[in-house]
C-alpha positions in Angstrom: 0.0 0.0 0.0 2.9 2.3 0.7 4.2 1.7 -2.9 0.9 2.6 -4.6 -0.2 6.2 -5.1 -3.2 7.3 -3.0 -5.0 10.6 -2.5 -5.8 9.7 1.1 -3.6 11.3 3.7 -3.0 8.3 6.0 -0.8 10.4 8.3 -3.9 12.3 9.4 -5.6 9.1 10.5 -2.4 7.7 12.1 -1.8 10.9 14.2 -2.2 10.1 17.9 -4.0 13.3 18.4 -6.6 12.5 15.6 -10.1 13.7 16.5 -13.1 12.5 14.5 -15.2 15.6 15.4 -12.4 17.9 14.3 -11.9 16.0 11.0 -15.7 16.0 10.3 -15.9 19.7 11.1 -13.1 20.4 8.6 -14.9 18.4 5.9 -18.1 20.3 6.4 -16.3 23.7 6.4 -14.4 22.7 3.2 -17.5 21.7 1.3 -19.9 24.5 2.4 -20.0 28.2 2.4 -20.1 29.7 5.8 -23.0 32.0 4.8 -25.2 29.1 3.7 -28.2 28.7 5.9 -29.0 25.0 5.3 -25.6 23.1 5.3 -25.0 20.5 2.6 -23.9 17.4 4.5 -24.3 15.0 1.6 -21.0 16.1 0.0 -18.8 15.5 3.1 -20.6 12.3 3.9 -20.0 11.1 0.4 -16.4 12.0 0.8 -16.1 10.0 4.0 -17.8 7.0 2.5 -15.6 7.1 -0.6 -12.5 7.3 1.7 -13.7 4.3 3.6 -14.3 2.3 0.4 -10.9 3.2 -0.8 -9.3 2.1 2.4 -11.3 -1.1 2.4 -10.2 -1.8 -1.2 -6.5 -1.2 -0.2 -6.9 -3.6 2.8 -8.5 -6.3 0.6 -5.9 -6.0 -2.1 -3.1 -6.1 0.5 -4.4 -9.1 2.3 -5.1 -10.9 -1.0 -1.5 -10.4 -2.2 0.0 -11.2 1.3 -2.3 -14.1 2.3 0.4 -16.8 2.0 3.1 -14.8 3.9 0.6 -14.0 6.6 -0.5 -17.6 7.0 3.1 -18.7 7.0 4.0 -16.1 9.6 1.0 -17.0 11.7 1.9 -20.7 11.5 5.5 -20.0 12.5 4.3 -17.8 15.4 1.9 -20.5 16.5 4.6 -23.2 16.4 7.0 -21.0 18.3 4.3 -20.3 20.9 3.5 -24.0 21.3 7.2 -24.8 21.8 7.6 -22.0 24.3 4.5 -23.2 26.1 5.8 -26.8 26.2 9.2 -25.6 27.6 7.4 -23.4 30.1 5.2 -26.4 31.2 8.4 -28.5 31.7 10.0 -25.7 33.7 6.9 -25.2 35.8 6.7 -28.9 36.5 10.4 -28.9 37.5 9.8 -25.9 39.8 6.7 -27.6 41.3 8.7 -30.8 41.9 11.5 -28.8 43.5 9.1 -27.0 45.7 7.4 -30.2 46.8 10.9 -31.7 47.5 11.9 -28.5 49.4 8.6 -28.6 51.4 9.2 -32.2 52.2 12.9 -32.0 53.1 13.0 -28.5 54.6 9.7 -26.9 55.5 8.2 -29.9 57.2 11.4 -30.5 59.0 11.6 -26.8 60.0 8.0 -27.1 61.4 9.0 -30.1 63.4 12.2 -28.4 64.5 10.2 -25.3 65.5 7.9 -27.4 67.6 11.0 -29.1 69.2 12.4 -25.6 69.8 9.3 -24.4 71.6 9.1 -27.6 73.6 12.8 -27.2 74.5 12.3 -23.6 75.6 9.3 -24.5 77.7 11.2 -27.4 79.2 14.2 -25.1 79.9 11.9 -22.6 81.6 10.3 -25.4 83.6 13.7 -26.7 84.7 14.9 -23.1 85.6 11.7 -22.6 87.6 12.0 -26.0 89.2 15.6 -25.2 90.2 14.6 -21.8 91.6 11.8 -23.4 93.6 14.2 -26.1 94.8 16.6 -23.4 95.9 13.9 -21.5 97.7 12.8 -24.7 99.4 16.4 -25.5 100.4 16.9 -21.9 101.7 13.5 -22.2 103.5 14.5 -25.5 105.2 17.8 -23.9 106.2 16.0 -20.9 107.6 13.5 -23.0 109.4 16.4 -24.9 111.0 18.1 -21.7 112.0 14.8 -20.5 113.6 14.6 -23.7 115.6 18.2 -23.0 116.7 17.3 -19.5 117.8 13.9 -20.1 119.4 14.4 -23.6 120.7 11.0 -24.6 119.2 9.9 -26.5 116.2 9.6 -23.9 113.4 8.2 -20.5 113.9 5.0 -21.5 115.8 3.9 -19.6 118.8 2.8 -16.2 117.6 4.8 -15.6 114.4 2.8 -17.5 111.9 0.6 -14.5 111.3 3.5 -12.3 110.5 4.1 -10.9 114.0 7.2 -11.9 116.0 6.8 -13.8 119.2 8.1 -12.4 122.4 11.9 -12.0 121.9 14.7 -12.3 124.4 18.2 -11.1 124.3 20.3 -13.6 122.3 22.5 -15.9 124.2 26.2 -15.9 123.6 25.8 -19.0 121.3 22.9 -17.3 119.5 24.9 -14.4 118.0 26.4 -16.4 115.1 23.1 -18.2 114.5 21.4 -14.8 114.3 23.8 -13.7 111.6 23.5 -16.9 109.7 19.7 -16.6 109.7 20.0 -13.0 108.5 22.2 -14.0 105.6 19.8 -16.8 104.7 16.9 -14.3 104.8 18.7 -11.9 102.5 19.6 -14.6 100.0 15.9 -15.8 100.0 14.6 -12.3 99.7 16.9 -11.5 96.8 15.9 -14.7 95.0 12.2 -13.8 95.4 12.8 -10.3 94.2 14.6 -11.3 91.0 11.4 -12.0 89.1 12.1 -10.1 85.8 12.3 -11.9 82.5 15.5 -13.9 82.3 16.3 -13.6 86.0 16.7 -16.5 88.3 13.4 -16.0 90.2 11.2 -15.4 87.1 7.8 -17.1 87.6 8.3 -17.8 91.3 5.5 -15.5 92.3 3.1 -17.8 90.5 4.0 -20.9 92.6 1.7 -21.4 95.5 4.3 -23.1 97.7 6.6 -20.2 97.3 3.9 -17.7 98.3 3.2 -19.8 101.3 6.9 -20.0 102.2 7.1 -16.2 102.0 4.1 -15.4 104.1 4.4 -18.2 106.7 8.2 -18.5 107.1 10.2 -15.6 105.5 8.2 -12.7 106.8 7.8 -14.0 110.4 11.5 -15.1 110.5 12.6 -11.7 109.3 10.5 -10.0 111.9 11.9 -12.2 114.6 15.5 -11.8 113.6 15.1 -8.1 113.2 13.5 -7.8 116.7 16.3 -9.9 118.2 19.0 -7.7 116.6 17.3 -4.5 117.6 16.9 -5.8 121.2 20.6 -6.7 121.3 21.5 -3.0 120.4 18.9 -1.4 122.6 20.1 -3.4 125.6 23.8 -2.8 124.9 25.7 -1.8 128.0 29.4 -2.5 128.6 30.1 -0.2 131.6 30.2 -2.1 134.9 28.4 0.7 136.7 25.6 1.0 134.1 22.1 0.7 135.6 21.3 -2.2 133.2 24.3 -4.2 134.5 24.3 -6.1 137.7 27.2 -5.5 140.1 30.2 -7.6 139.0 31.9 -10.0 141.4 35.3 -9.5 139.9 37.5 -8.4 137.0 37.2 -11.7 135.2 33.4 -11.5 135.4 33.4 -7.9 134.2 35.5 -8.8 131.1 33.3 -11.7 130.4 30.2 -9.5 130.5 32.0 -7.0 128.3 32.8 -9.7 125.7 29.3 -11.0 125.7 27.9 -7.5 125.3 30.3 -6.8 122.5 29.5 -10.0 120.7 25.7 -9.3 121.0 26.2 -5.8 119.7 28.4 -6.9 116.7 25.9 -9.5 115.8 22.9 -7.1 116.0 24.8 -4.5 113.9 25.7 -7.0 111.2 22.1 -8.4 111.2 20.5 -5.0 110.8 23.0 -4.0 108.1 22.0 -7.1 106.1 18.3 -6.7 106.7 18.4 -3.0 105.6 16.5 -2.3 102.4 18.3 -3.6 99.3 20.5 -1.2 97.3 19.1 0.6 94.3 19.0 -0.9 90.8 21.5 -1.3 89.2 23.3 -2.1 92.5 26.3 0.0 93.4 29.2 -0.7 95.7 27.4 1.1 98.6 24.3 0.4 100.6 22.5 2.8 102.9 21.8 0.8 106.1 18.6 2.7 107.1 17.4 0.0 109.5 20.7 -0.1 111.3 21.1 3.7 111.5 17.5 4.2 112.8 18.1 1.6 115.5 21.4 3.1 116.6 19.9 6.6 116.6 17.0 5.3 118.6 19.4 3.8 121.1 21.3 7.1 121.5 18.1 9.1 121.7 16.6 6.8 124.4 19.8 7.0 126.4 19.8 10.8 126.1 16.1 11.2 127.1 16.5 8.8 130.0 19.6 10.7 131.2 17.8 14.0 130.8 14.8 12.9 132.8 16.9 11.4 135.6 19.1 14.5 135.8 16.1 16.8 135.8 14.6 14.9 138.7 17.9 14.8 140.5 18.2 18.6 140.2 14.9 18.9 142.1 16.2 16.5 144.7 19.9 17.1 145.1 20.5 14.2 147.5 19.9 11.8 144.6 22.5 13.6 142.4 25.3 11.5 143.7 23.6 8.4 142.4 22.3 9.8 139.1 25.6 11.4 137.8 27.5 8.1 137.9 24.6 6.5 136.0 24.8 9.2 133.3 28.6 8.8 133.1 28.1 5.0 132.7 25.6 5.6 129.9 28.0 7.9 128.1 30.7 5.3 128.5 28.4 2.8 126.8 28.0 5.3 123.9 31.8 5.7 123.8 32.2 1.9 123.8 29.6 1.8 121.0 31.6 4.2 119.0 34.8 2.2 119.6 33.2 -1.1 118.6 31.5 0.4 115.5 34.8 1.8 114.3 36.2 -1.7 114.3 33.3 -3.4 112.5 33.6 -3.7 108.7 30.4 -3.9 106.7 29.6 -7.6 106.2 29.4 -8.9 102.6 26.0 -8.3 101.1 24.6 -10.7 98.5 23.0 -7.8 96.6 26.3 -5.9 96.2 28.5 -6.7 93.2 31.7 -6.0 95.2 33.0 -5.2 98.7 31.6 -1.9 100.1 34.0 1.0 100.1 33.0 2.0 103.7 35.9 1.0 106.1 33.6 0.7 109.2 30.0 1.2 110.3 30.7 4.2 112.5 31.1 6.6 109.6 27.5 6.3 108.3 26.2 6.9 111.8 28.4 10.0 112.3 27.2 11.3 108.9 23.6 10.7 109.8 23.9 12.5 113.1 26.2 15.2 111.6 28.6 14.9 114.5 32.4 14.1 114.8 31.9 12.0 117.9 29.1 10.1 119.6 30.0 11.2 123.2 30.1 14.8 122.0 26.7 14.3 120.4 25.3 12.8 123.6 26.5 15.6 125.9 25.4 18.4 123.5 22.0 16.7 123.0 21.7 16.4 126.8 22.7 20.0 127.4 20.4 21.5 124.8 17.1 21.0 126.7 18.6 20.8 130.1 18.9 24.6 130.5 15.1 24.9 129.9 14.5 22.3 132.7 16.7 24.3 135.1 14.9 27.5 134.2 11.5 25.8 135.0 12.9 24.7 138.4 14.1 28.3 139.2 10.8 29.8 138.1 8.8 27.5 140.3 11.0 28.6 143.3 10.9 26.8 146.6 13.4 24.6 148.3 14.7 23.1 145.0 15.5 26.5 143.5 17.3 27.6 146.7 19.2 24.3 146.9 20.4 24.8 143.3 21.6 28.3 144.0 23.3 27.4 147.2 25.1 24.4 145.6 26.3 26.2 142.5 30.0 25.4 143.0 29.3 21.8 143.9 27.2 21.4 140.7 30.0 22.8 138.6 32.5 20.4 140.0 30.3 17.3 139.9 28.9 17.9 136.5 32.4 18.5 135.1 33.6 15.2 136.7 30.6 13.4 135.3 31.4 14.6 131.8 35.1 13.8 132.0 34.4 10.4 133.6 31.8 9.5 131.0 34.0 10.5 128.1 36.3 7.5 128.6 36.0 4.0 127.3 35.3 1.7 130.2 38.2 -0.5 131.3 36.1 -3.6 130.8 36.2 -3.3 127.0 37.8 -6.5 125.7 41.5 -6.6 124.9 44.4 -4.7 126.4 45.2 -3.2 123.0 41.8 -1.5 122.9 42.3 -0.1 126.4 45.6 1.3 125.3 44.1 2.7 122.1 41.1 4.3 123.8 43.4 5.7 126.6 45.6 7.4 124.1 42.6 8.6 122.1 41.0 10.0 125.3 44.1 11.9 126.3 44.6 13.3 122.9 41.0 14.6 122.8 40.9 15.9 126.5 40.4 19.4 125.3 37.3 18.4 123.4 35.8 16.9 126.6 36.7 20.0 128.5 34.5 21.9 126.0 31.7 19.4 126.4 32.0 19.7 130.2 31.8 23.5 129.9 28.6 23.2 127.8 27.1 20.9 130.4 28.1 23.1 133.3 26.8 26.2 131.5 23.4 24.5 130.8 22.9 23.9 134.5 24.7 26.7 136.3 24.2 29.4 133.6 20.6 29.8 134.6 21.2 30.0 138.3 22.3 33.6 138.2 24.9 35.3 140.5 
């Protein structure tokens, strides 16, 4: 068709932007005058029909001449397509067979392996939980035996099953180590029960009924009992032979034995309360804040101070009793001095929750920091002197025999109160070990000026309000 002449412009029809409406409009405009009222549409229609007939003729001629090449081409294309389809079918079949073999050899085995993995993980979690439960039970049995050793009864029966401690008594000399062992067991058990995060040793323990029973019926009552025993050991601490809480000694050997027993009970109580203090923060550091221990020691010092204040206040209203009260106050201060000396020699025990040994060299430093004082005896005298002046002013304002007796014995009060302070600011000779006596003696002599200042504060709190 391209080689034969034709008046038809095929490029117009082959243009991608060809518009039938525009083409028809151009034919109408070309065959009509714009001023004609009725338009003649027969001429453009004939033109279009003639063009269609001409195109149809060309198509018929072209197909007639090219019938054999077209049929041959179509046959070749069909054969090629059939061959491609056959090859594709073979490849699809091979791929399907490969997938089936892959599914059979890999996928199904992977599914079985995944089931085995899940079963293994569950079994491992069960084994870990069983081991944790077994360890808890072992620690519980150990703790129960230690409670029998402490109480002399079978288990914790007799008032502690409900979580309240039974009536406690001061630990015997052979109880001190047992008390520390029980505290260590309690801390280990408490730490295991608190490690309940995912991947930790105690994960899932809170869902085991026997563990909940162990915690409520054994751990909590045992912790209450051990804590009460340790606090009682500290609150009853007295190492001075003239202390009101001590009975008169029959000899030096008995005095030293009492001092050793008192020291052993104090050390045990301090170690136990340090261990039972709230656990360190997370993540744990190398330091622990022994709140339970510090509150008990502060309570002991506060009780001693208040008792001394009340006794001295009563003695100032009845001066004949002053000769008995002042030695008692000196003895109480000696107990506090002995407490300071013993605390300075106690290193913090190893704590299961701490990753390393604590940096604190002794247990005295945290107490001094909490009280904001350089010395416990100094803290005692200054705490005693602070409200004492108010008590003396009350006696003077009331007047009467007591006020006159205080004014008339002004010089005697100065002397006896100063001697009371200096006598109380010395470590008692009954403290265990000659090396400690030597050390405390040298320390006392080197700080004599400090005690002179404390004596002046005490004397001023009593005599300063007497006037004249």
